[in-house]
C-alpha positions as CSV (number, residue, x, y, z in Angstrom):
1,X,58.6,77.4,99.8
2,X,56.8,80.3,97.8
3,X,56.0,83.1,100.3
4,X,53.3,86.2,99.7
5,X,54.8,89.3,99.6
6,X,52.5,92.3,101.3
7,X,52.4,96.0,100.4
8,X,51.4,98.4,102.9
9,X,51.2,102.3,101.8
10,X,48.9,103.0,104.9
11,X,50.2,102.5,108.4
12,X,46.6,101.8,109.7
13,X,46.5,99.1,107.3
14,X,49.5,97.6,108.6
15,X,48.5,98.0,112.2
16,X,45.1,96.1,111.2
17,X,46.9,93.2,109.1
18,X,48.0,89.7,110.7
19,X,51.5,90.2,112.0
20,X,52.0,86.4,112.2
21,X,51.7,85.7,108.8
22,X,54.0,88.2,107.4
23,X,57.4,86.8,105.8
24,X,57.7,89.3,103.2
25,X,56.4,93.0,103.7
26,X,56.9,96.4,102.3
27,X,55.8,99.4,104.1
28,X,55.9,102.5,102.0
29,X,54.9,105.6,104.4
30,X,57.0,108.1,102.3
31,X,53.3,109.7,101.1
32,X,52.1,109.5,104.9
33,X,51.9,111.9,107.8
34,X,52.9,110.1,110.6
35,X,51.8,111.0,114.8
36,X,54.4,110.2,117.3
37,X,52.1,107.5,118.5
38,X,52.1,106.0,115.1
39,X,55.6,105.9,115.1
40,X,55.5,104.1,118.7
41,X,52.6,101.5,117.5
42,X,54.9,101.0,113.9
43,X,57.9,99.8,116.1
44,X,55.8,97.8,118.4
45,X,54.1,95.7,115.3
46,X,57.0,95.2,113.7
47,X,58.6,93.6,117.0
48,X,55.4,91.4,116.6
49,X,56.2,90.3,113.2
50,X,58.3,87.3,114.3
51,X,58.3,85.2,111.3
52,X,60.0,87.9,109.2
53,X,62.7,87.3,106.6
54,X,62.2,90.3,104.2
55,X,61.5,93.9,104.9
56,X,61.3,97.1,103.3
57,X,60.3,100.0,105.0
58,X,60.4,103.6,103.2
59,X,60.1,106.9,105.5
60,X,61.8,109.2,103.3
61,X,61.5,112.5,104.8
62,X,58.7,111.9,106.9
63,X,60.2,111.9,110.5
64,X,60.7,115.6,112.4
65,X,63.9,115.9,114.3
66,X,61.9,115.4,117.4
67,X,60.8,111.9,116.3
68,X,63.2,110.4,114.3
69,X,65.3,109.1,117.6
70,X,61.9,107.9,119.2
71,X,61.2,105.7,116.1
72,X,64.6,104.3,115.5
73,X,65.0,103.2,119.6
74,X,61.2,101.7,118.7
75,X,62.5,99.5,116.5
76,X,63.8,96.0,116.8
77,X,63.8,93.7,114.2
78,X,63.7,89.7,114.2
79,X,66.3,87.5,114.4
80,X,65.2,85.7,111.3
81,X,65.4,88.6,109.3
82,X,67.4,88.1,105.9
83,X,67.0,91.1,103.7
84,X,66.3,94.4,104.7
85,X,65.7,97.7,103.3
86,X,65.3,100.9,105.3
87,X,65.1,104.5,103.3
88,X,65.7,107.2,106.0
89,X,66.8,109.9,103.5
90,X,66.1,113.6,104.6
91,X,65.0,113.1,108.0
92,X,67.3,114.9,110.0
93,X,69.2,112.1,111.3
94,X,72.4,112.7,113.5
95,X,75.2,110.4,115.0
96,X,73.2,109.5,118.1
97,X,70.7,107.8,115.9
98,X,73.0,105.7,114.3
99,X,73.7,103.6,117.4
100,X,70.3,103.4,118.4
101,X,70.0,101.5,114.8
102,X,72.5,99.3,115.8
103,X,70.1,98.4,118.8
104,X,67.3,97.9,116.3
105,X,69.7,95.5,114.5
106,X,71.6,93.7,116.9
107,X,69.8,90.2,116.7
108,X,69.7,90.5,112.9
109,X,72.7,87.7,112.3
110,X,71.3,86.3,109.3
111,X,71.0,89.3,107.3
112,X,72.2,88.3,103.4
113,X,70.9,92.0,101.6
114,X,70.9,95.1,103.4
115,X,70.4,98.3,101.9
116,X,70.5,101.7,104.0
117,X,69.4,104.8,102.6
118,X,70.7,107.9,105.2
119,X,71.5,110.4,102.3
120,X,71.0,114.1,103.2
121,X,70.6,114.1,106.9
122,X,73.2,115.0,109.6
123,X,75.8,112.3,109.9
124,X,79.1,113.2,110.8
125,X,82.3,110.9,111.2
126,X,81.2,109.5,114.8
127,X,78.2,108.3,112.7
128,X,80.1,106.6,110.3
129,X,82.4,104.8,112.7
130,X,79.4,103.6,114.5
131,X,77.4,102.5,111.3
132,X,81.3,100.5,110.1
133,X,80.8,98.5,113.7
134,X,77.3,97.7,113.3
135,X,78.2,96.4,109.8
136,X,81.1,94.5,111.0
137,X,78.6,91.9,112.7
138,X,76.9,90.7,109.8
139,X,79.2,88.1,108.6
140,X,76.5,86.6,106.6
141,X,75.8,89.9,104.1
142,X,76.3,89.4,100.7
143,X,74.6,92.2,99.1
144,X,75.1,95.8,100.5
145,X,73.8,99.0,99.3
146,X,74.6,102.1,101.0
147,X,73.6,106.0,100.5
148,X,75.4,108.6,102.6
149,X,75.1,111.2,100.2
150,X,74.9,114.6,101.3
151,X,76.0,114.3,105.1
152,X,78.5,115.8,107.0
153,X,81.4,113.6,107.3
154,X,85.6,113.9,106.3
155,X,87.7,111.6,105.1
156,X,88.3,110.2,108.6
157,X,84.8,109.0,108.5
158,X,85.2,107.0,105.3
159,X,88.2,105.2,106.6
160,X,86.1,104.6,110.0
161,X,82.9,103.1,107.5
162,X,84.9,101.1,105.3
163,X,87.4,99.6,107.5
164,X,85.4,97.1,109.4
165,X,83.9,95.4,105.9
166,X,86.8,93.2,106.0
167,X,84.6,91.5,108.5
168,X,81.9,90.8,106.1
169,X,84.0,87.8,104.4
170,X,80.8,86.7,102.2
171,X,80.2,90.4,100.7
172,X,79.9,89.7,96.9
173,X,78.1,93.4,95.8
174,X,78.5,96.4,97.3
175,X,76.9,99.5,96.3
176,X,78.4,102.7,97.8
177,X,76.4,106.3,97.2
178,X,78.8,109.5,98.3
179,X,77.6,112.2,96.0
180,X,78.5,115.4,97.3
181,X,80.2,114.4,100.5
182,X,83.8,116.4,100.6
183,X,85.5,113.3,99.7
184,X,89.5,114.3,99.2
185,X,92.3,112.0,97.9
186,X,92.7,110.7,101.3
187,X,89.7,109.3,101.6
188,X,89.5,107.9,98.1
189,X,92.5,106.3,99.0
190,X,91.4,104.8,102.4
191,X,88.4,103.5,100.7
192,X,90.0,101.7,97.9
193,X,92.3,99.8,100.4
194,X,89.3,98.9,102.6
195,X,87.9,97.3,99.3
196,X,90.7,95.3,98.7
197,X,90.1,93.3,102.1
198,X,86.8,92.5,100.6
199,X,88.2,89.0,99.1
200,X,85.3,87.8,97.5
201,X,83.8,91.3,96.3
202,X,82.6,90.8,92.5
203,X,79.7,93.7,91.6
204,X,80.7,97.2,92.6
205,X,79.2,100.6,92.3
206,X,80.8,103.7,93.7
207,X,79.0,106.6,93.0
208,X,81.5,109.9,93.9
209,X,79.8,112.5,92.2
210,X,80.8,116.0,93.2
211,X,84.0,115.4,95.7
212,X,87.5,116.5,95.8
213,X,89.0,113.5,94.8
214,X,91.4,114.8,92.3
215,X,94.3,113.3,90.5
216,X,96.1,111.7,93.4
217,X,92.8,110.3,94.3
218,X,91.9,109.0,91.1
219,X,95.4,107.4,91.2
220,X,94.8,105.7,94.9
221,X,91.6,103.9,94.0
222,X,92.7,102.7,90.8
223,X,95.8,101.2,92.3
224,X,93.5,99.9,95.0
225,X,90.6,98.2,92.7
226,X,93.4,96.4,90.6
227,X,93.9,94.6,93.7
228,X,90.4,93.5,94.0
229,X,91.4,90.0,92.3
230,X,87.4,88.7,92.2
231,X,86.1,92.0,90.4
232,X,83.9,91.3,87.7
233,X,81.3,94.1,87.1
234,X,82.1,97.9,88.0
235,X,80.1,100.9,87.8
236,X,82.4,104.2,88.9
237,X,81.1,107.7,88.7
238,X,83.8,110.3,89.3
239,X,82.0,113.5,87.9
240,X,82.9,116.6,88.8
241,X,86.0,115.6,90.6
242,X,88.7,117.9,89.2
243,X,90.5,115.1,87.4
244,X,92.9,116.2,85.1
245,X,94.4,113.9,81.9
246,X,96.8,112.4,84.0
247,X,94.5,111.4,86.7
248,X,92.1,109.7,84.3
249,X,95.1,108.0,82.6
250,X,96.7,106.4,85.7
251,X,92.7,105.6,86.5
252,X,92.5,104.0,83.4
253,X,95.6,101.9,83.4
254,X,95.0,100.5,86.7
255,X,91.5,99.5,85.4
256,X,92.8,97.6,82.2
257,X,95.0,95.1,84.5
258,X,91.3,94.1,86.1
259,X,91.8,90.8,85.1
260,X,88.5,89.3,85.5
261,X,86.6,92.8,85.0
262,X,84.1,92.0,82.3
263,X,81.9,95.0,82.6
264,X,82.9,98.5,83.2
265,X,80.7,101.8,83.3
266,X,83.2,104.6,83.7
267,X,81.5,108.2,84.2
268,X,84.2,111.4,84.1
269,X,81.8,113.7,83.4
270,X,82.8,117.6,83.7
271,X,86.5,116.8,84.6
272,X,89.6,117.9,82.8
273,X,90.7,115.6,80.3
274,X,92.2,116.6,77.3
275,X,91.4,115.2,73.8
276,X,95.0,113.4,73.0
277,X,94.5,111.7,76.5
278,X,91.0,110.9,76.2
279,X,92.3,108.7,73.3
280,X,95.1,106.8,75.2
281,X,92.3,106.3,78.0
282,X,90.0,104.5,75.8
283,X,92.9,102.7,73.8
284,X,94.0,101.6,77.3
285,X,90.8,100.5,78.7
286,X,90.3,98.5,75.3
287,X,93.3,96.0,76.5
288,X,91.7,95.1,79.7
289,X,91.9,91.4,79.3
290,X,88.4,89.9,79.7
291,X,86.3,93.0,79.2
292,X,83.1,92.7,77.2
293,X,81.2,95.5,78.0
294,X,82.4,99.3,78.0
295,X,80.1,102.0,79.1
296,X,82.4,105.6,78.9
297,X,81.4,109.2,79.7
298,X,83.7,111.8,78.6
299,X,81.3,114.7,78.0
300,X,82.1,117.9,79.4
301,X,85.9,117.9,79.4
302,X,88.5,119.6,77.5
303,X,88.1,117.8,74.2
304,X,88.1,119.6,70.8
305,X,85.6,118.6,68.4
306,X,87.9,117.5,66.1
307,X,89.0,115.0,68.3
308,X,85.9,113.3,69.2
309,X,85.5,111.3,66.1
310,X,89.1,109.9,66.7
311,X,88.3,108.6,70.0
312,X,85.1,107.2,68.6
313,X,86.6,105.2,66.1
314,X,89.1,103.9,68.7
315,X,86.8,102.6,70.9
316,X,84.6,101.0,67.9
317,X,87.4,99.5,66.0
318,X,87.9,97.1,69.3
319,X,86.7,93.5,68.1
320,X,86.8,91.9,71.7
321,X,84.2,94.6,73.2
322,X,80.5,92.9,72.8
323,X,79.1,96.3,74.1
324,X,80.6,99.5,74.0
325,X,78.9,102.8,74.5
326,X,80.6,106.3,74.7
327,X,79.5,109.9,75.2
328,X,82.2,112.7,74.3
């Protein structure tokens, strides 16, 4: 059965629509100024959309410190909901509001696709622990996207967030955005060990730009990823992480042993990889058994101009790789 998707960029238009007809809607209020009454009306209206199976709600940077708890408390999504995209970045959301979000999602046992953008808020370790507990309830979840960049948690928060993911036994695709999040080697290790337990994971994107992962974290993460036996597509961004040649080599050695991996995007921009080790890194990755697509970024490392052509030749001479892109 083909259902019509309704798009609203005005709260008034949505409030005047026929709620019972909505099966798939997108409400983008990122360019609107919403009053306290408007937030309450929005929450009340969504409760009346009892036939909803898919909703995208964009409220980026539109909720004041006083109102964000009001809105989240007012939300109560339908038990029929299968796909939810909720954008709440730049909204001064604190840990307590994550608990309220859990109540809003308490009936959503049928969720198969979930996107939560909570970046640039005020979420600490407790908030990540609560969020992890919420996610553990979604046993039907197959596609998960989380953006938690620019919050205030520590490595302990990463452990509390990711450990419960093992309960999401159907998870196949996971995008995790943790840009500028003070993640250290322990957080990287805990993240990797949690991913091992997601037995059906096939598609993984990790944005770990501008953290404190270093060589030990790169080693731990690589050792974990090689144990994700069903992983087929991996995008890993470790730019600005103080990773030296040894850390990069350890990571590449592990990735080269990911036997089912056929697409790899690896970004090591602005680290400390030297020319000789970069050559060995490329050679190692090219040996990955089923790898057909490789994109590698080694710009702004410690590679001499004289060494760059050798590295390019090394990746180009691989006959097995169908698509290969390298930036040095």
